[in-house]
KEDO-577938 format. One record per residue (C-alpha): residue in three letters; x, y, z. Coordinates in Angstrom, 2 decimals. Each point is the difference from the previous one (the first is absolute). Example, Ala and Ser with C-alpha at 12.3 -4.5 7.8 and 13.67 -1.06 7.14 Angstrom:
<sites>
 code      xx      yy      zz
  Ala   12.30   -4.50    7.80
  Ser    1.37    3.44   -0.66
</sites>
This chain:
<sites>
 code      xx      yy      zz
  Met   -0.15    0.05    0.11
  Pro    1.62    3.52   -0.77
  Gln    0.85    1.94    2.76
  Gly   -2.91    2.08    1.29
  Gln   -2.75   -2.10   -0.73
  Ala   -2.80    0.04    2.36
  Lys   -1.29   -3.61    0.67
  Phe   -3.97   -0.27    0.43
  Leu   -1.48   -3.54    1.70
  Leu   -2.81   -1.46   -1.67
  Val   -1.97   -2.62    2.13
  Asp   -2.80   -1.49   -1.47
  Asp   -1.10   -4.04   -0.27
  Asn   -1.78    0.63   -3.31
  Glu    2.76    0.00   -2.79
  Pro   -1.65    1.56   -1.95
  Gly   -0.85    2.71    1.80
  Leu    3.69    0.21    1.10
  Leu    0.38    0.82   -3.57
  Ala   -1.81    2.94   -0.74
  Leu    0.47    1.35    2.93
  Ser    3.57   -0.49   -1.23
  Gly   -0.45    1.57   -3.65
  Ile   -1.99    3.14    1.64
  Leu    3.21    0.88    2.44
  Arg    2.66   -0.95   -2.39
  Arg    2.81    2.88   -0.14
  Asp    3.33    0.55   -2.07
  Asp    1.32    0.86    3.86
  Ser   -1.67   -2.70    2.96
  Glu    0.13   -3.76    0.12
  Met   -3.36   -1.72    0.72
  Leu    0.31   -2.80    2.11
  Gln   -2.54   -2.90   -0.24
  Ala   -0.83   -2.17    2.96
  His   -3.12   -2.37   -0.08
  Ser   -0.30   -0.50    3.57
  Gly    0.97    1.24    3.42
  Arg    2.14   -1.63    0.26
  Asp    2.21    0.45   -3.16
  Ala   -0.64    3.59    0.88
  Leu    2.09   -0.12    3.53
  Glu    2.69   -2.10   -2.09
  Met    0.38    2.52   -2.35
  Leu   -0.27    2.98    3.08
  Leu    3.40   -1.44    1.24
  His    1.91    0.10   -2.78
  His   -1.54    3.45   -1.65
  Asp   -0.49    3.26    1.09
  Ile   -3.33    0.98   -1.01
  Ala   -1.94    3.43   -0.68
  Leu   -3.40   -0.89    0.07
  Ala   -2.22   -3.03    0.19
  Ile   -3.05   -0.76   -1.50
  Ile   -1.48   -2.90    1.88
  Asp   -3.43   -1.76   -1.25
  Val   -1.98   -0.59    3.46
  Gln   -1.62   -3.63   -0.78
  Met    2.84   -2.17   -0.31
  Pro   -0.25   -4.00    1.13
  Ile    2.39   -0.84    3.08
  Met    0.64    3.23    0.94
  Asp   -1.73    3.38   -1.32
  Gly    0.91    3.25   -0.63
  Phe   -0.93    1.21    3.68
  Glu    2.47   -2.85    1.33
  Leu    2.85    0.90   -2.14
  Ala   -0.34    3.98    0.94
  Glu   -0.02   -0.45    3.69
  Leu    3.59   -2.79   -0.78
  Met    1.16    3.07   -1.78
  Arg    0.04    2.50    2.26
  Gly    1.00   -2.34    3.33
  Ser    3.19    0.31   -1.57
  Gln    2.38    2.87    0.02
  Arg    1.02   -0.74   -3.75
  Thr   -3.44    0.07   -1.66
  Arg   -1.77    2.15    2.51
  His   -0.34    3.34   -2.16
  Val   -0.52   -1.63   -3.24
  Pro   -3.18    1.66   -1.28
  Ile   -2.92   -1.99   -0.63
  Ile   -3.06    0.12   -2.25
  Phe   -2.32   -2.97    0.32
  Leu   -2.51   -0.90   -3.21
  Thr   -2.99   -2.24    0.53
  Ala   -2.34   -1.20   -2.33
  Gly   -3.01    0.06    2.97
  Pro   -2.34    1.64    0.82
  Arg    0.48    3.51    1.65
  Asp   -0.06   -0.45    3.60
  Asn    1.48    3.12    2.16
  Val    0.50   -3.17    2.54
  Arg    2.65   -1.19   -2.15
  Arg    1.11    3.17   -1.34
  Phe    0.89    1.33    3.55
  Arg    1.69   -3.68    0.67
  Gly    2.23    0.98   -2.96
  Tyr    0.81    3.03    1.47
  Lys    0.64   -0.86    3.48
  Ala    2.07   -2.89   -1.16
  Gly    2.42    2.67   -1.79
  Ala   -1.28    0.51   -3.42
  Val   -0.08    3.40   -1.77
  Asp   -2.99   -0.21   -2.08
  Phe   -2.44   -2.89   -0.34
  Leu   -1.01   -0.37   -3.58
  Tyr   -3.04   -1.79   -2.30
  Lys    0.41   -2.17   -3.00
  Pro   -0.26    0.36   -2.64
  Val    2.74    2.84    0.17
  Glu   -0.16    3.02   -1.61
  Pro    3.59    0.10   -1.38
  Thr    0.16    3.43   -0.20
  Val   -0.91    0.64    3.58
  Leu    2.60   -3.17    0.71
  Arg    3.07    1.48   -1.60
  Ser   -0.75    3.52    1.18
  Lys   -0.35   -1.40    3.68
  Thr    3.50   -2.17   -0.81
  Asp    2.04    3.32   -1.23
  Ile   -0.64    1.95    3.02
  Phe    0.96   -3.09    2.21
  Leu    3.12   -0.59   -2.86
  Asp    0.64    3.80    0.74
  Leu    0.32   -0.11    3.74
  Tyr    1.91   -3.53   -0.06
  Arg    2.80    1.95   -2.33
  Gln    0.14    3.15    2.78
  Arg    0.40   -2.55    2.85
  Val    3.05   -1.31   -1.87
  Glu    1.52    3.03   -1.49
  Leu   -0.30    1.43    4.14
  Ala    1.71   -3.25    0.94
  Arg    2.85    0.57   -2.24
  Gln   -0.04    3.25    0.78
  Arg    0.36   -0.25    3.64
  Asp    2.70   -2.91   -0.62
  Glu    2.26    2.52   -2.13
  Ile   -0.28    2.51    3.06
  Leu    1.23   -2.53    2.67
  Val    2.47   -0.93   -1.96
  Val    1.03    3.20   -0.57
  Ala    0.17    1.04    3.13
  Glu    1.57   -3.64    1.05
  Glu    2.75    0.95   -2.96
  Lys    0.71    3.29    1.58
  Ala   -0.01   -1.41    3.47
  Arg    2.95   -2.50   -0.81
  Leu    1.59    2.44   -1.87
  Leu    0.20    2.60    3.07
  Gln    1.26   -2.86    1.41
  Glu    2.57   -1.15   -1.83
  Arg    1.33    2.84   -0.40
  Asp    0.47    1.16    3.56
  Glu    1.51   -3.84   -0.11
  Ala    2.02    0.62   -2.46
  Asn    1.68    3.25    1.37
  Arg    0.57   -2.05    2.78
  Arg    1.73   -3.05   -1.53
  Leu    2.02    3.15   -2.03
  Ile    1.71    1.01    2.61
  Glu    0.50   -3.40    1.94
  Ser    1.20   -1.42   -3.67
  Glu    2.82    3.12    0.10
  Met    1.45   -0.83    3.58
  Arg    0.29   -4.30   -0.93
  Phe    0.97    1.43   -3.15
  Arg    3.13    1.52    1.50
  Thr    0.80   -2.27    2.63
  Leu   -0.31   -2.55   -2.55
  Ala    2.15    1.25   -2.29
  Asp    2.25    0.77    2.54
  Ser    0.36   -3.26    1.61
  Ala    0.17   -1.67   -3.72
  Pro    2.96   -1.59   -1.61
  Val   -0.04    1.55   -3.41
  Leu    0.17    3.24   -0.87
  Ile   -3.43    1.91   -0.19
  Trp    0.21    3.10   -2.02
  Met   -2.49    2.97   -1.10
  Asp    0.30    2.08   -2.54
  Gly   -1.62    3.68   -0.70
  Leu   -0.57    1.74   -3.05
  Glu    2.62    2.32    1.39
  Gly    2.63   -2.63    1.13
  Cys    0.03   -2.74    2.83
  Glu   -1.75    0.61    2.74
  Phe   -0.09   -3.04    2.36
  Val    2.68   -2.68    0.74
  Asn   -0.13   -2.78    3.13
  Arg    2.75   -0.34    2.08
  Ala    1.00   -3.40   -1.95
  Tyr    1.11    2.54   -2.85
  Leu    1.37    2.80    2.11
  Glu    2.23   -2.60    1.61
  Phe    1.03   -1.04   -3.49
  Leu    1.17    3.04   -1.02
  Gly    1.37    1.10    2.84
  Ile   -1.99    2.98    0.56
  Asp   -0.97    0.89    4.04
  His   -2.90    2.17   -0.17
  Pro   -2.87   -0.29   -2.37
  Gln   -0.44    3.85   -0.87
  Glu    3.10   -0.87   -2.03
  Val   -2.42   -1.75   -2.23
  Glu   -0.97    2.73   -1.90
  Lys    3.45    1.22   -1.15
  Tyr    0.45   -3.61   -0.84
  Asn    1.04   -0.81   -3.58
  Trp   -0.63   -3.73   -0.27
  Ala    1.70   -0.03   -3.84
  Gln    3.51    0.63    1.51
  Tyr    0.28   -3.15    1.86
  Val   -1.18   -1.85   -3.29
  His    3.37   -1.97   -1.71
  Pro    1.05    2.08   -2.87
  Asp   -0.62   -2.90   -2.16
  Asp   -3.59   -0.12    0.48
  Arg   -0.55    3.41    1.14
  Glu   -1.51    1.36   -3.52
  Ala   -2.37   -3.28   -0.70
  Tyr   -1.27    0.06    3.50
  Val   -0.73    3.60    0.06
  Ala   -1.12    0.00   -3.86
  Thr   -2.39   -3.15    1.32
  Tyr   -1.31    1.60    2.42
  Gln   -0.64    3.34   -1.39
  Asn   -2.15   -1.82   -2.62
  Ala   -2.16   -1.73    2.54
  Val   -1.20    3.51    1.33
  Asp   -0.22    1.17   -3.23
  Arg   -2.59   -2.53   -0.71
  Arg   -1.54   -0.58    3.79
  Ala    0.70   -3.60   -0.16
  Arg    2.09   -2.03    2.35
  Phe    3.65    0.06    0.57
  Glu    2.26   -3.07    0.29
  Ala    3.78   -0.03   -0.54
  Ala    3.01   -1.63    0.88
  Phe    3.73    1.54    1.16
  Arg    2.48    0.56    1.78
  Phe   -0.10    2.45    2.89
  Arg    2.36    1.13    2.07
  Arg    0.27   -0.68    3.60
  Arg    1.36    2.15    3.64
  Asp    3.34   -1.72   -0.57
  Gly    0.12    0.47   -3.76
  Val   -0.57   -3.62   -1.00
  Tyr   -2.36   -0.25   -2.96
  Arg   -3.14   -2.82    0.52
  Trp   -2.67   -0.73   -2.80
  Ile   -3.03    1.43    1.30
  Arg   -3.11   -0.60   -1.79
  Ser   -2.73    2.60    0.21
  Val   -3.92    0.17   -0.24
  Gly   -2.45    2.65    0.02
  Thr   -3.35    0.53   -0.41
  Pro   -1.96    3.65   -1.22
  His   -0.89    1.46    3.61
  Leu   -3.76    1.98   -1.11
  Ser   -1.82    2.43    1.46
  Ala   -3.92   -0.34    1.52
  Gly   -0.26    1.82   -3.43
  Gly    1.61   -2.77   -2.16
  Glu    2.85    2.42   -0.52
  Phe    3.99   -1.04   -0.71
  Ile    1.35    1.45    3.34
  Gly    3.42   -2.47   -0.08
  Tyr    0.94   -3.76    0.88
  Ile    0.31   -1.90    3.14
  Gly    2.47   -2.92   -0.61
  Ala    2.46   -2.40    1.62
  Ser    3.05   -1.56   -0.47
  Phe    1.73   -2.96    0.40
  Asp    3.50   -1.01    0.11
  Leu    0.62   -3.00   -2.35
  Thr    3.78    0.08    0.36
  Asp   -0.17   -3.50    1.93
  Ser   -2.03   -1.54   -2.35
  Lys    0.82    1.20   -3.13
  Glu    3.40   -1.20    0.30
  Ala   -1.54   -3.18    1.14
  Glu   -1.89   -0.26   -2.78
  Glu    2.85    0.49   -2.13
  Arg    2.36   -2.86    1.70
  Leu   -3.72   -1.71   -0.60
  Gln    0.51    0.25   -3.94
  Arg    3.46   -1.09    0.13
  Trp   -0.60   -2.95    2.01
  Ser   -3.12   -0.68   -2.76
  Val    2.37    0.17   -3.15
  Asp    2.16   -2.34    1.98
  Leu   -2.57   -2.38    0.93
  Glu   -1.41    0.95   -3.95
  Arg    3.07   -1.07   -0.97
  Ala    0.39   -3.05    2.18
  Val   -3.29   -1.41   -0.89
  Asn    0.61    0.25   -3.79
  Gln    2.86   -1.36   -0.03
  Lys   -1.14   -3.04    1.98
  Thr   -2.84   -0.20   -1.85
  Ala    1.83   -0.51   -3.28
  Glu    2.36   -2.87    1.68
  Leu   -3.38   -1.48    1.09
  Leu   -1.23    0.33   -3.22
  Arg    3.20   -1.54   -1.82
  Ser    0.11   -2.45    3.12
  Gln   -3.73   -0.91   -1.15
  Glu    1.04   -0.04   -3.38
  Gln    2.83   -2.27    0.62
  Leu   -1.85   -2.59    1.90
  Arg   -2.98   -0.14   -2.48
  Ala    2.64   -1.20   -2.82
  Leu    1.53   -2.21    2.56
  Ala   -3.04   -1.20    0.82
  Thr   -0.45   -0.73   -3.87
  Glu    3.23   -0.93   -0.95
  Leu   -0.30   -2.93    3.61
  Asn   -3.09   -1.06   -1.37
  Leu    1.47   -0.59   -4.06
  Thr    2.78   -1.26    1.69
  Glu   -2.64   -2.62    1.44
  Gln   -1.82   -0.25   -2.88
  Arg    3.38   -1.21   -1.65
  Glu    1.07   -2.06    3.07
  Arg   -3.57   -2.50   -0.83
  Gln    0.77    0.85   -3.58
  Trp    3.43   -1.79    0.82
  Leu   -1.50   -2.84    2.43
  Ala   -2.68   -0.86   -2.37
  Thr    2.61   -0.28   -3.24
  Glu    1.92   -2.12    2.04
  Leu   -2.66   -2.59    1.59
  His   -0.98    0.03   -3.97
  Asp    2.96   -0.87   -1.73
  His    1.77   -1.87    2.92
  Leu   -2.04   -1.51    2.30
  Ala   -2.94   -0.59   -2.38
  Gln    1.57   -1.83   -2.59
  Met    1.89   -2.05    3.38
  Leu   -3.28   -0.81    0.67
  Val   -0.97   -0.88   -3.81
  Leu    3.08   -1.95   -0.46
  Gly   -0.41   -1.85    3.19
  Lys   -3.66   -0.69   -0.79
  Leu    1.46   -1.81   -3.78
  Lys    2.49   -1.83    1.69
  Leu   -2.27   -1.60    2.45
  Ser   -1.89   -1.07   -3.27
  Gln    2.35   -1.86   -1.32
  Thr    0.77   -2.33    2.99
  Arg   -3.78   -0.66   -0.39
  His    1.62   -2.20   -3.21
  Ile    2.45   -1.99    2.02
  Arg   -0.41   -3.81   -0.33
  Asp   -0.76   -1.93    3.03
  Leu   -0.51    3.44    2.54
  Pro   -2.09   -1.37    3.04
  Pro   -3.33    1.16    0.16
  Ala    0.79    2.27    3.13
  Gly    2.46    1.90   -1.49
  Leu   -2.32    0.86   -2.54
  Gly   -2.50    1.02    1.84
  Leu    2.65    2.04    1.87
  Ile    1.23    1.59   -3.55
  Lys   -3.80    1.08   -0.23
  Asp   -0.22    1.81    3.80
  Ile    3.09    1.86   -1.57
  Glu   -1.41    1.26   -3.36
  Asp   -2.92    1.22    1.79
  Val    2.20    2.25    2.70
  Leu    2.38    0.96   -3.04
  Thr   -3.79    0.92   -1.48
  Gln   -1.41    1.72    2.53
  Ser    3.86    1.44    0.83
  Leu    0.06    1.56   -3.97
  Ala   -3.58    1.61    0.48
  Tyr    1.07    1.58    3.13
  Thr    2.77    1.33   -1.89
  Arg   -1.74    1.53   -2.96
  Thr   -2.46    1.49    2.58
  Leu    2.73    1.54    1.90
  Val    1.35    1.47   -2.97
  Ala   -2.82    1.42   -1.09
  Asp   -0.50    1.92    3.37
  Leu    3.68    1.06    0.23
  Ala    0.13    1.35   -3.59
  Pro   -2.88   -0.34   -2.18
  Pro    0.72   -0.98   -3.79
  Val   -2.91    1.58   -1.75
  Leu    0.80    3.31    1.54
  His    3.47   -0.06   -1.15
  Glu   -0.51   -1.62   -3.15
  Phe   -3.37    1.82   -0.95
  Gly   -0.79    2.83    2.40
  Leu   -2.07    1.23    2.24
  Leu   -3.26    0.19   -2.23
  Ala    0.65   -3.82   -0.44
  Ala    1.30   -0.55    3.98
  Leu   -3.34    1.26    1.21
  Pro   -2.25   -2.73   -1.07
  Trp    2.53   -2.37    1.26
  Leu    0.00    1.85    3.53
  Ala   -3.73   -0.39    0.05
  Glu   -0.10   -3.92   -0.77
  Gln    2.75   -0.72    3.03
  Met   -2.17    2.12    2.46
  Gln   -2.39   -2.83   -0.23
  Arg    2.24   -1.61    2.15
  Tyr   -0.95    2.23    3.23
  Glu   -3.69   -0.41   -1.45
  Leu   -0.49    3.20   -1.54
  Thr   -1.62    0.65   -3.24
  Val    1.50    3.11   -1.69
  Ser   -0.96    1.27   -3.79
  Val    2.19    1.99   -1.87
  Glu   -1.16    2.84   -2.78
  Leu    2.74    0.90   -1.96
  Pro   -0.07    2.43   -2.43
  Gly   -1.11   -1.51   -3.84
  Thr    2.30    1.72   -1.78
  Gly    3.39    2.26    0.26
  Asp    3.05   -1.35    1.95
  Val    1.83    0.82    2.73
  Asn    3.54    0.47   -0.41
  Leu    1.91   -0.10    3.41
  Pro    3.49   -0.42    0.98
  Ala    0.58   -3.41    2.07
  Asp    0.41    1.69    3.15
  Arg   -3.02    1.90   -0.29
  Ala   -2.30   -2.98   -0.48
  Val    1.32   -2.13    2.46
  Leu   -0.46    2.60    2.37
  Leu   -3.68    0.09   -1.24
  Phe   -0.67   -3.44   -0.14
  Gln    1.60   -0.73    4.03
  Ser   -2.35    2.93    0.87
  Val   -3.33   -1.20   -1.64
  Arg    1.25   -4.00    1.81
  Glu    0.49    2.19    3.12
  Leu   -3.66    1.96   -0.38
  Leu   -1.23   -3.81   -0.71
  Met    1.28   -1.80    2.95
  Asn   -1.50    2.80    2.51
  Ala   -3.32   -0.53   -1.23
  Val    0.61   -3.84    0.55
  Lys    1.18    1.00    3.23
  His   -2.36    2.89    0.87
  Ala   -2.59    0.59   -1.70
  Gly   -2.18   -3.33    1.08
  Val   -1.26   -0.60   -3.73
  Gly    0.60   -2.32   -2.41
  Arg   -0.14    2.46   -3.39
  Ala    2.63    2.76   -1.22
  Ser    0.10    2.30   -3.16
  Val    3.04    0.82   -2.18
  Arg   -0.38    3.00   -2.27
  Leu    2.66    0.90   -1.98
  Glu   -0.32    3.38   -2.25
  His    2.53    2.71   -1.74
  Gly   -0.77    3.08   -1.32
  Asn    1.26    3.68    0.42
  Gly    3.26   -0.93    0.80
  Glu   -0.84   -2.28    2.66
  Leu   -0.70   -3.80    0.76
  Arg   -2.24   -0.82    2.44
  Ile   -0.63   -3.54    1.73
  Glu   -3.31    0.01    2.23
  Val    0.22   -3.10    2.91
  Arg   -4.04    0.17    1.01
  Asp   -1.48   -1.95    2.59
  Ala   -3.27   -0.07    1.97
  Gly    1.47   -0.81    3.52
  Thr    0.31    1.56    3.63
  Gly    1.48    2.83   -1.09
  Phe    2.75    2.04    2.24
  Asp    0.22    4.09    0.94
  Pro    2.68    0.77   -2.77
  Ala    1.41    2.59    2.79
  Ser    1.62   -3.27    1.96
  Phe    0.87   -2.06   -3.19
  Ala    3.58   -0.08    1.20
  Ala   -1.05   -2.42    2.69
  Val   -1.62   -1.84   -1.93
  Ala    2.74   -0.66   -2.49
  Asp    1.84   -1.13    2.69
  Thr   -1.37   -3.64   -0.15
  Thr    0.47   -1.16   -3.56
  Ala    0.63   -3.12   -1.65
  Val    3.57    1.10   -1.90
  Pro    2.72    2.00    1.99
  Gly    0.85    3.49   -1.23
  Phe   -3.72    0.46   -1.81
  Gly   -1.96    1.81    2.42
  Leu   -2.34    2.53   -1.15
  Phe    2.10    2.82    1.57
  Ser    2.79   -1.93   -1.93
  Ile   -1.34    0.23   -3.30
  Arg   -1.41    3.28    0.39
  Glu    3.75    1.14    0.60
  Arg    0.96   -2.35   -3.08
  Met   -2.32    1.78   -2.42
  Leu    1.46    3.45    1.28
  Ala    3.17   -0.99   -0.69
  Leu   -1.17   -0.79   -3.50
  Asp   -1.65    3.74   -0.29
  Gly   -3.30   -2.00    0.66
  Arg   -2.85   -0.61    2.28
  Leu   -2.01   -2.02    2.11
  Glu   -3.61    0.76    0.49
  Leu   -2.48   -1.73    2.44
  Val   -4.06    0.43    0.80
  Ser   -0.93   -2.12    2.63
  Ala   -2.34    0.21    3.30
  Pro   -0.92   -2.39    2.01
  Gly   -2.45   -2.17   -1.43
  Gln    0.12    1.80   -3.47
  Gly    2.77   -2.17   -1.19
  Thr    2.87    1.20   -1.44
  Thr    1.29    1.06   -3.46
  Ala    4.36    0.94   -0.56
  Thr    1.32    0.72   -3.08
  Leu    3.15    0.38   -1.32
  Val    0.94    3.45   -2.14
  Leu    3.16   -0.23   -1.49
  Pro    0.95    2.35   -2.69
  Leu    0.49   -1.43   -3.63
  Arg    3.59    1.41   -1.63
  Lys    0.11    0.54   -3.61
  Lys    0.86   -3.14   -2.06
  Ser    3.78   -0.64    0.17
  Ser    1.63   -0.34   -3.48
  Glu    0.13   -3.52   -0.80
  Ser    4.32    0.40    0.69
  Glu   -0.87    1.24    3.57
  Met   -2.48   -2.72    0.59
  Met    3.10   -2.65   -1.11
  Arg    1.95    1.87    2.63
  Ser   -2.04   -0.31    2.69
  Glu   -0.16   -3.62   -0.67
  Ser    3.58   -1.08   -0.44
  Thr    0.59    1.77    3.32
  Asp   -2.57   -1.74    2.36
  Asn    1.68   -3.11   -2.57
  Ala    3.85    0.95    1.36
  Gly   -1.36    0.24    3.34
  Ser   -1.90   -3.32    0.48
  Ser    3.32   -1.44   -1.93
  Ser    2.89    1.58    2.61
  Met   -2.51   -1.45    2.76
  Leu   -0.27   -3.20   -1.32
  Lys    3.98   -0.22   -0.42
  Glu    0.19    1.51    3.99
  Arg   -2.28   -2.94    0.84
  Gly    1.72   -2.84   -2.45
  Ser    3.49    1.82    2.15
  Glu   -1.49   -0.83    3.15
</sites>
């Protein structure tokens, strides 16, 4: 509702009558509140300020007279004017009862609209006059209270001003910093500490005090210019300079001044304080020197640590490759010597079967020995494959991953392998070995910790990267603590932490995505080198072969 609108309360249990009454009285500067019973009317009276109540006398449960009596019994509604409407017979007794109940008028239905509007206009004007008088009364009270408050504040301000000046001088004289006050004509006040700093015995000498002569000659021009610039701009003043003490020693001082304004807002000088920064400035310089030395030492140690880290990663990679070469040497020895000797022994035993007059017990013993040799030969071939899978060294990583999936069936783990349909992965032998061992270690982790019987391996390459993803839907773990998980692995030195370090040494990375109950996805990411020329490939292979031959010779000499 717009501010200033008056509210009329129309009470009638007859809906058409309410609508007709509202239509007669409707105007832009008033609001019609409609109540269908005495109870509804009392509810509206609690929440609205009513200018006039027009009440139908004949209503069920609570008639108009009873409603009027309840209104007169409340402090909030006792002064609301009431006009009664009735469709009953003209009865002076009822009219008298209505006036006794507090009505200002008693009208009979059907009501003449012009008469009703003229009567409501009178009460509307009276309501507005009452509201305006209340507003003026409140304004006068507010002005009177404000004037009394201002007088009291003025007296209190004068008293506090006198006390403040006394406290200021007392505090200023007891403060350990140099406090000063400059006026338009020069220095007007300095505290006791300032006098002692300069060696002035009497405060009266402040009037003749020329503070610029105490500033160090190298700082004087800049200091005076800074102060004068602040005065011209009526701005806050702040400067650091060297100030001569009474003993002739220059001390580093920091001065801060705030513009001092009169009651009318006119600039009349500065109030400020000066702090001795000599000790803190010297400490700051020492700290700065220490910081530079410390930063230099930290950078040196960081560089050493980075070099050590790179060396350790390279050493770890070389140790791993050495391990693989040892495995290759052992596999070669087992294949070329032990396996051949087992085959030869088995052939020799087969020839003894043709010896005549050989007792049956001897034949049975020969068969038992052949079975033992057969089992030993099978175990030797398995051991050779575990030490150095021939498929990896002969056909590369793409052929070795499906072979590894078949081998994992020994551990009751079914592994699906997804390889790129086209293209080839050109990897040096050392990188292929590292990736193969890392994939095998990740699958062994799935066997030990995932608690599932299936895993998947997917290899893809593109955008200059080779990605091998090993996934399982097992128990999962918190990647933040993967180092602890990697400590219990089947192949020593190939925990998750070890895999990550070796991947970093190859400029690659290990990406882990896992959560308890969400399974684990480990991705080996290795940047692909540009395809080497055929001569470079041949040099790499000849170097590996030379290393292997050298190790074989050393082992043979032993």
